[in-house]
BAVEX-592909 format. One record per residue (C-alpha): x, y, z; residue number from 1. Coordinates in steps of 0.1 Angstrom, whole numbers, plus 5000, padded with zeros to 4 digits. Layout:
<atoms>
{{X,Y,Z},NUM} ...
</atoms>
This chain:
<atoms>
{{5000,5000,5000},1} {{5014,5034,4991},2} {{5021,5061,5017},3} {{4993,5083,5003},4} {{4968,5054,5006},5} {{4979,5046,5042},6} {{4976,5083,5051},7} {{4941,5087,5035},8} {{4930,5054,5051},9} {{4936,5070,5085},10} {{4920,5103,5074},11} {{4952,5123,5078},12} {{4963,5153,5059},13} {{4999,5156,5047},14} {{5005,5181,5075},15} {{4993,5156,5101},16} {{5015,5129,5087},17} {{5044,5153,5087},18} {{5038,5163,5123},19} {{5035,5126,5134},20} {{5067,5116,5116},21} {{5087,5147,5125},22} {{5091,5157,5088},23} {{5081,5188,5069},24} {{5049,5188,5050},25} {{5069,5195,5018},26} {{5090,5163,5023},27} {{5057,5143,5026},28} {{5044,5159,4995},29} {{5076,5150,4976},30} {{5076,5114,4987},31} {{5039,5110,4978},32} {{5044,5125,4944},33} {{5071,5099,4936},34} {{5104,5116,4945},35} {{5130,5095,4963},36} {{5129,5101,5000},37} {{5159,5097,5023},38} {{5163,5065,5044},39} {{5156,5085,5076},40} {{5124,5100,5061},41} {{5111,5066,5050},42} {{5120,5050,5083},43} {{5101,5077,5103},44} {{5070,5073,5080},45} {{5072,5035,5084},46} {{5074,5039,5122},47} {{5043,5061,5122},48} {{5023,5036,5101},49} {{5038,5007,5120},50} {{5048,4989,5089},51} {{5081,4972,5079},52} {{5106,4996,5063},53} {{5115,4972,5035},54} {{5078,4970,5023},55} {{5076,5008,5024},56} {{5106,5012,5002},57} {{5092,4987,4977},58} {{5059,5006,4977},59} {{5077,5039,4970},60} {{5096,5024,4940},61} {{5064,5008,4927},62} {{5046,5042,4931},63} {{5072,5059,4910},64} {{5068,5033,4883},65} {{5030,5032,4884},66} {{5027,5070,4884},67} {{5039,5070,4848},68} {{5015,5043,4838},69} {{4981,5056,4849},70} {{4952,5044,4829},71} {{4930,5068,4809},72} {{4902,5064,4835},73} {{4925,5073,4863},74} {{4937,5103,4845},75} {{4902,5114,4838},76} {{4892,5109,4874},77} {{4922,5130,4886},78} {{4914,5157,4861},79} {{4878,5157,4872},80} {{4888,5160,4909},81} {{4910,5189,4901},82} {{4883,5206,4882},83} {{4858,5202,4911},84} {{4884,5215,4935},85} {{4891,5245,4913},86} {{4854,5252,4910},87} {{4850,5252,4948},88} {{4880,5275,4952},89} {{4866,5298,4926},90} {{4833,5299,4946},91} {{4851,5306,4978},92} {{4871,5334,4962},93} {{4839,5348,4948},94} {{4823,5351,4983},95} {{4854,5364,5000},96} {{4861,5391,4974},97} {{4825,5402,4972},98} {{4822,5405,5010},99} {{4853,5427,5010},100} {{4840,5448,4981},101} {{4806,5451,5000},102} {{4824,5464,5030},103} {{4846,5488,5010},104} {{4815,5501,4991},105} {{4795,5507,5023},106} {{4823,5524,5041},107} {{4834,5547,5012},108} {{4804,5554,4990},109} {{4772,5540,5006},110} {{4750,5562,4984},111} {{4762,5544,4952},112} {{4762,5505,4954},113} {{4788,5497,4927},114} {{4795,5462,4942},115} {{4762,5449,4929},116} {{4774,5450,4893},117} {{4806,5432,4902},118} {{4787,5406,4921},119} {{4762,5399,4893},120} {{4789,5399,4865},121} {{4812,5376,4884},122} {{4782,5355,4895},123} {{4774,5348,4858},124} {{4810,5335,4854},125} {{4806,5313,4885},126} {{4773,5299,4872},127} {{4790,5290,4838},128} {{4820,5275,4857},129} {{4798,5254,4879},130} {{4776,5242,4850},131} {{4808,5232,4831},132} {{4821,5211,4859},133} {{4789,5196,4873},134} {{4766,5194,4843},135} {{4786,5192,4811},136} {{4812,5168,4825},137} {{4785,5142,4829},138} {{4779,5142,4792},139} {{4814,5151,4780},140} {{4838,5133,4804},141} {{4870,5148,4791},142} {{4886,5118,4773},143} {{4894,5141,4743},144} {{4915,5163,4767},145} {{4940,5135,4772},146} {{4950,5131,4736},147} 
</atoms>
């Protein structure tokens, strides 16, 4: 089992694994993405998961080899997950920026509500982004993007 799968099985974030193993979060990210980790790093991760160090090093080398041989379905799934994440981040940014603009508008020129135009215009963009990710991807699953 890969380090990432063991981490996700326990419901840990990369930061939580880094804290438990005494490593930096960046080191955990590098090892999970397929970069070669030092012996000490792999030993500390193996100790956290209570697995044999030798099986962990085999899993890391197998992860590096298998990362290059993802099937088309896996690539599509990863791309879809990234698109969903980006859509939620876009929505979060929309709310944060519009709240800030509302505050600025009410504090500087409350007689002229200019933030409404920004909110509506950006809201149309959010609606199209959301439709693209959650509606159109069901019909067009993105296989053509991998070519």
